[in-house]
C-alpha positions in Angstrom: 18.9 -22.8 -0.5 20.8 -26.1 -0.9 23.9 -24.7 0.8 21.9 -24.1 4.0 20.6 -27.6 3.9 24.1 -29.0 3.5 25.3 -26.7 6.3 22.5 -28.0 8.7 23.5 -31.6 7.8 27.1 -30.8 8.8 28.4 -31.0 5.2 30.5 -27.9 5.7 32.9 -28.2 2.8 30.1 -28.5 0.1 28.1 -25.8 1.8 31.1 -23.5 1.9 31.7 -24.0 -1.8 28.1 -23.2 -2.6 28.0 -20.2 -0.2 31.1 -18.9 -2.0 29.4 -19.2 -5.4 26.3 -17.4 -4.1 28.4 -14.6 -2.6 29.5 -13.7 -6.1 25.8 -13.1 -6.9 25.4 -10.7 -4.1 23.7 -13.1 -1.8 24.0 -11.4 1.6 23.0 -14.5 3.6 25.7 -16.5 2.0 28.3 -13.8 2.7 27.3 -13.7 6.3 27.4 -17.5 6.6 30.9 -17.6 5.2 31.9 -15.3 8.1 30.3 -17.7 10.5 32.2 -20.7 9.0 35.5 -18.9 9.4 34.6 -17.9 12.9 34.0 -21.5 14.0 36.3 -23.3 11.6 33.5 -25.1 9.7 34.7 -26.5 6.4 37.6 -24.1 6.5 40.4 -23.4 8.9 39.3 -21.1 11.8 40.5 -17.6 10.9 39.2 -14.5 12.8 40.7 -12.1 10.3 38.8 -13.8 7.4 35.6 -14.0 9.5 35.9 -10.2 10.3 36.3 -9.4 6.6 33.2 -11.5 5.5 31.1 -10.0 8.4 32.0 -6.5 7.3 31.2 -7.4 3.7 27.8 -8.7 4.9 27.2 -5.5 6.7 27.9 -3.6 3.5 25.1 -5.7 2.0 22.7 -4.7 4.8 23.0 -7.6 7.3 22.6 -5.7 10.6 24.0 -8.4 13.0 27.1 -8.7 10.8 28.6 -5.4 11.9 28.2 -6.4 15.6 29.9 -9.7 14.9 32.8 -7.8 13.2 33.2 -5.5 16.2 33.4 -8.4 18.6 36.3 -9.8 16.6 38.0 -6.4 16.6 38.1 -6.5 20.4 40.0 -9.9 20.3 42.5 -9.1 17.4 45.3 -6.7 18.0 46.4 -6.4 14.4 43.9 -3.8 13.2 46.0 -3.0 10.1 45.8 -6.7 9.2 42.1 -6.7 9.5 41.8 -3.7 7.3 44.1 -5.1 4.7 42.3 -8.4 4.5 38.9 -6.6 4.2 40.2 -4.5 1.3 41.5 -7.6 -0.5 38.1 -9.2 -0.2 36.4 -6.1 -1.5 38.4 -6.3 -4.7 36.3 -9.4 -5.7 33.0 -9.3 -3.7 32.3 -5.6 -2.8 28.8 -4.1 -2.8 30.2 -1.6 -5.3 31.0 -4.4 -7.8 27.6 -6.0 -7.3 25.9 -2.7 -7.9 27.9 -2.1 -11.0 27.6 -5.5 -12.6 24.3 -7.1 -11.3 22.1 -4.8 -9.1 18.9 -3.8 -10.9 17.1 -0.5 -10.4 13.5 -1.6 -10.1 10.4 0.3 -11.3 6.7 -0.6 -11.0 6.4 0.3 -14.7 6.2 -2.8 -16.9 7.9 -1.6 -20.1 10.0 1.4 -20.9 11.3 0.1 -24.3 9.8 2.4 -27.0 11.5 0.3 -29.7 9.5 -2.8 -28.9 6.8 -3.6 -31.5 3.2 -2.7 -30.5 0.6 -5.5 -30.6 -2.1 -4.7 -33.1 -4.3 -7.8 -32.8 -4.9 -10.0 -29.7 -6.8 -13.2 -29.4 -7.6 -14.0 -25.7 -6.6 -17.5 -24.6 -9.6 -19.8 -24.0 -9.8 -20.7 -20.4 -9.7 -24.6 -20.0 -13.1 -25.6 -18.9 -12.0 -28.0 -16.2 -9.6 -25.4 -14.7 -12.3 -22.8 -14.7 -14.8 -25.1 -13.0 -12.3 -25.8 -10.2 -11.4 -22.1 -9.8 -7.8 -23.0 -10.8 -5.5 -20.2 -11.8 -2.1 -20.1 -13.3 0.4 -18.6 -15.7 2.6 -19.5 -18.7 6.0 -17.9 -19.5 6.6 -17.6 -23.3 9.3 -16.6 -25.6 8.7 -16.0 -29.4 9.9 -14.1 -32.4 8.0 -11.5 -34.5 8.7 -11.7 -38.2 9.1 -8.9 -40.7 5.3 -8.8 -41.3 4.5 -8.6 -37.6 3.4 -12.3 -37.3 4.3 -14.3 -34.2 6.5 -17.3 -35.0 8.2 -20.1 -33.1 6.4 -19.8 -29.8 8.3 -21.6 -27.0 7.0 -22.2 -23.5 9.7 -21.7 -20.9 7.8 -22.6 -17.8 4.2 -22.7 -16.5 2.1 -23.2 -13.4 0.4 -25.6 -13.0 2.5 -27.8 -15.4 0.8 -28.0 -18.8 -2.7 -26.9 -17.6 -2.8 -23.7 -19.7 0.0 -24.3 -22.2 -2.1 -25.4 -25.2 -4.6 -22.6 -24.6 -2.1 -19.8 -24.7 0.0 -21.3 -27.4 -3.0 -21.4 -29.7 -3.9 -17.8 -29.0 -0.4 -16.2 -29.1 0.6 -17.7 -32.4 -2.3 -15.7 -33.9 -1.4 -12.4 -32.4 -0.1 -9.6 -34.7 2.4 -6.8 -34.1 3.5 -3.7 -35.9 6.6 -4.6 -38.0 9.9 -3.9 -36.2 11.5 -1.2 -38.3 15.3 -0.5 -38.3 16.5 2.4 -40.6 13.2 2.1 -42.5 13.4 -1.6 -43.1 11.3 -4.4 -41.4 13.4 -6.7 -39.3 12.8 -9.8 -37.2 12.3 -9.0 -33.5 13.7 -11.8 -31.5 13.0 -13.1 -28.0 9.8 -11.3 -27.1 9.1 -12.6 -23.7 6.0 -12.4 -21.5 4.1 -14.1 -18.7 0.4 -14.7 -19.5 -1.8 -15.1 -16.4 -5.0 -17.1 -16.3 -7.5 -15.9 -13.7 -11.2 -16.5 -13.0 -11.3 -13.5 -10.7 -14.1 -11.7 -12.5 -16.4 -14.8 -12.7 -19.2 -15.6 -10.2 -18.0 -19.2 -10.0 -14.5 -18.0 -8.9 -16.0 -15.9 -6.1 -17.9 -18.9 -4.8 -14.9 -21.2 -5.0 -12.7 -18.5 -3.3 -15.1 -18.2 -0.4 -15.2 -21.9 0.2 -11.4 -22.4 -0.2 -10.1 -19.2 1.4 -9.0 -20.7 4.7 -7.1 -23.6 3.1 -5.8 -21.2 0.5 -4.5 -18.8 3.1 -2.8 -21.7 4.9 -0.9 -22.6 1.7 0.0 -18.9 1.1 1.4 -18.6 4.6 3.6 -21.7 3.9 4.9 -20.2 0.7 5.7 -16.9 2.5 7.7 -18.8 5.1 9.6 -20.7 2.5 10.4 -17.6 0.5 11.7 -15.8 3.6 13.9 -18.7 4.5 15.6 -18.4 1.1 13.9 -21.0 -1.0 14.8 -19.8 -4.5 12.2 -21.8 -6.4 9.4 -20.5 -4.1 10.7 -17.0 -4.4 10.6 -17.4 -8.2 7.0 -18.6 -8.3 5.8 -15.9 -5.9 7.5 -13.3 -8.1 5.6 -14.6 -11.1 2.3 -14.4 -9.2 3.1 -10.9 -7.9 3.1 -9.2 -11.4 -0.6 -9.7 -11.9 -3.3 -8.0 -9.7 -6.2 -10.2 -10.6 -5.1 -13.5 -9.0 -6.5 -14.8 -5.7 -2.9 -15.7 -4.8 -1.7 -12.3 -5.7 -4.2 -10.5 -3.6 -3.3 -12.6 -0.5 0.4 -12.3 -1.1 0.3 -8.5 -1.4 -1.1 -8.3 2.1 2.3 -9.5 3.2 4.4 -7.9 0.5 2.8 -4.5 -0.2 5.7 -2.7 -1.9 5.2 -2.0 -5.6 8.5 -3.6 -6.4 8.1 -6.6 -4.0 7.8 -9.1 -6.8 11.0 -7.8 -8.5 12.9 -8.0 -5.2 11.8 -11.6 -4.7 13.0 -12.4 -8.3 16.3 -10.8 -7.4 16.5 -12.9 -4.2 15.8 -16.0 -6.2 18.4 -15.1 -8.8 21.0 -14.4 -6.1 20.1 -17.8 -4.6 21.3 -19.3 -7.9 18.0 -20.2 -9.6 18.6 -20.1 -13.3 15.0 -19.4 -14.3 15.1 -16.3 -12.2 18.5 -15.2 -13.5 17.2 -15.4 -17.1 14.0 -13.6 -16.3 15.9 -10.9 -14.5 18.5 -10.6 -17.3 15.8 -10.4 -19.9 14.0 -7.7 -17.9 17.2 -5.7 -17.7 17.8 -5.9 -21.4 14.3 -4.6 -22.3 13.5 -2.4 -19.3 10.7 -4.6 -17.9 10.0 -3.5 -14.3 13.6 -2.2 -14.1 15.9 0.4 -15.5 17.3 -1.1 -18.7 21.0 -2.1 -18.5 22.5 -4.3 -21.3 25.6 -5.1 -19.3 23.8 -6.2 -16.2 21.3 -8.1 -18.3 23.9 -10.0 -20.1 25.7 -10.8 -16.8 22.6 -12.5 -15.4 21.8 -14.3 -18.7 25.4 -15.6 -18.7 24.9 -17.0 -15.2 21.7 -18.7 -16.3 23.3 -20.1 -19.4 26.2 -21.5 -17.3 23.6 -23.1 -15.1 22.3 -25.0 -18.1 19.1 -23.1 -18.8 18.8 -23.6 -22.6 16.6 -20.6 -23.2 19.3 -18.4 -21.6 22.0 -20.1 -23.8 20.0 -19.3 -26.9 19.4 -15.7 -25.8 23.0 -15.2 -25.0 24.0 -16.6 -28.4 21.7 -14.2 -30.2 22.9 -11.2 -28.2 26.5 -12.0 -29.0 25.6 -11.7 -32.7 24.5 -8.1 -32.4 27.1 -6.1 -34.2 25.9 -2.8 -32.7 27.4 -3.8 -29.3 31.0 -4.4 -28.1 30.1 -7.9 -26.9 29.8 -9.1 -30.5 31.6 -12.5 -30.7 30.6 -15.0 -33.4 32.8 -17.8 -31.9 31.2 -17.5 -28.4 27.8 -17.2 -30.0 28.3 -20.5 -31.9 29.3 -22.3 -28.7 26.2 -21.2 -26.8 23.9 -21.8 -29.8 25.2 -25.3 -30.2 24.8 -25.9 -26.4 21.2 -24.9 -26.7 20.5 -26.8 -29.9 22.2 -30.0 -28.7 19.7 -29.9 -25.8 16.7 -29.6 -28.1 16.1 -25.8 -28.3 14.2 -25.4 -31.5 15.0 -21.8 -32.4 18.7 -22.6 -31.8 18.4 -25.6 -34.2 16.6 -23.4 -36.8 19.3 -20.7 -36.6 22.2 -23.2 -36.9 20.6 -24.7 -40.0 20.5 -21.2 -41.7 23.9 -20.2 -40.4 25.4 -23.4 -41.8 23.9 -22.7 -45.2 25.1 -19.1 -45.2 28.6 -20.4 -44.3 28.3 -23.1 -47.0 28.8 -25.7 -44.2 26.2 -28.0 -45.5 27.3 -30.9 -43.3 26.5 -29.0 -40.2 23.3 -27.6 -41.7 22.1 -31.1 -42.6 22.8 -32.3 -39.1 20.7 -29.7 -37.4 18.0 -29.8 -40.2 17.3 -33.4 -39.2 16.9 -32.4 -35.6 14.6 -29.5 -36.5 12.4 -31.6 -38.8 11.8 -34.1 -35.9 10.2 -31.2 -34.0 8.3 -29.5 -36.9 8.5 -31.3 -40.3 6.5 -28.5 -42.1 8.3 -25.4 -40.7 8.7 -22.9 -43.6 12.3 -21.9 -42.6 13.4 -25.6 -42.6 11.6 -26.4 -45.9 13.4 -23.4 -47.4 16.7 -24.6 -46.1 16.0 -28.0 -47.6 15.4 -26.3 -51.0 18.7 -24.5 -50.7 20.6 -27.7 -49.9 18.9 -29.5 -52.8 20.0 -26.7 -55.1 23.6 -27.0 -53.8 23.4 -30.7 -54.6 22.2 -30.0 -58.1 18.7 -31.4 -57.5 16.8 -28.5 -59.1 13.3 -30.1 -59.2 13.5 -31.1 -55.5 14.7 -27.5 -54.7 11.6 -26.1 -56.5 9.3 -28.5 -54.8 10.6 -27.7 -51.3 10.5 -24.0 -51.9 6.9 -24.2 -53.0 6.0 -26.2 -49.9 7.8 -23.6 -47.8 5.7 -20.8 -49.4 2.4 -22.7 -48.8 3.2 -23.3 -45.2 4.3 -19.7 -44.6 1.0 -18.5 -46.1 -1.0 -21.0 -44.0 0.7 -19.8 -40.8 0.3 -16.1 -41.8 4.1 -15.6 -41.8 6.3 -13.3 -43.8 6.6 -14.8 -47.4 8.7 -12.3 -49.3 12.1 -14.1 -48.8 10.6 -17.5 -49.9 8.9 -15.9 -52.9 12.1 -14.3 -54.0 14.1 -17.5 -53.7 11.4 -19.4 -55.6 11.6 -16.8 -58.4 15.4 -17.3 -58.6 14.9 -21.0 -59.2 12.7 -20.4 -62.2 
């Protein structure tokens, strides 16, 4: 983690500040390191009472040597009541009980427990890129997308991939043609937002893969060992990538990694370590999993807490997801004002679905100035998007330009049909213009 690097360089003040931030995420190494810094007066004034409290807290989080360090201080300090009092004050903000209540997932090897999630009815497998296949190259792509009222996939967004861009086009072309059962709420089809998945590419079953694996295994194992060392030393990014590899059984990398991490929940635990080390990608993945019950017991509050941390870290996909969750009137977190702030933060950094939603929200609120601003941004990314064309039609109608409104609505309907998307809303609007 960056705080450890700063500490090793002697930059104690900046490392202390970062350790303190990570302590709030339940990072037990950071908690222990703060105790060490108080013990030696590094970046803070030397204070045995504070060191004792942080060591006891680290012991609560499972750091064995921390309890021994606390006991050594107890021998030197006469004021036992003062030690207890300071420890209780620290527990009011950083206790393991608070971490368990607000952030700690309860992991499960089961991928999904959400019965309300739409079931896929048609799957088109991604075409393995020929060059990657010939080289025995494997990878994964992390996707978010919406499912419209007809069960069509729309607005696929790639959050991350490995290796960069190698498999992006292949999975994008496949996923946008998948179909799902319509998401029904009280007997009415609704949009299902933020369906998230990691799609893995593997040549494991192919003969060419077996040959490449045999010739590359020694070098591959060397790289895997380096990754394991980095992960165990607290490298949040490596922990995140290994966690993504660990959720698939077919990969060469996964098979080798599972020799070291054999527990069914090892990948999830690494994801938690990465999130606790402050990596926003992992925080969002973990939060999304908690919301939907993916490899963990579902918990809306914990999920939102992790997504908020990722959003605050600047991860635009988390900002958009948080904005959408805050618009759900079924939950106590409903807050339109906060939702708007996060939606605009994501949109202003180029998040397409946030831009799309702000266009429609502006029209609904008759704030056509805002709607036009985001419409221009959206059309730069997709100038034939049915939702944006329909929004243009509505703006033209508001401006009294009836013929242009009809033309744009007709274009929207054609594009929606070409993409296989839900068309009823556009058809109804077009009828209202006639």
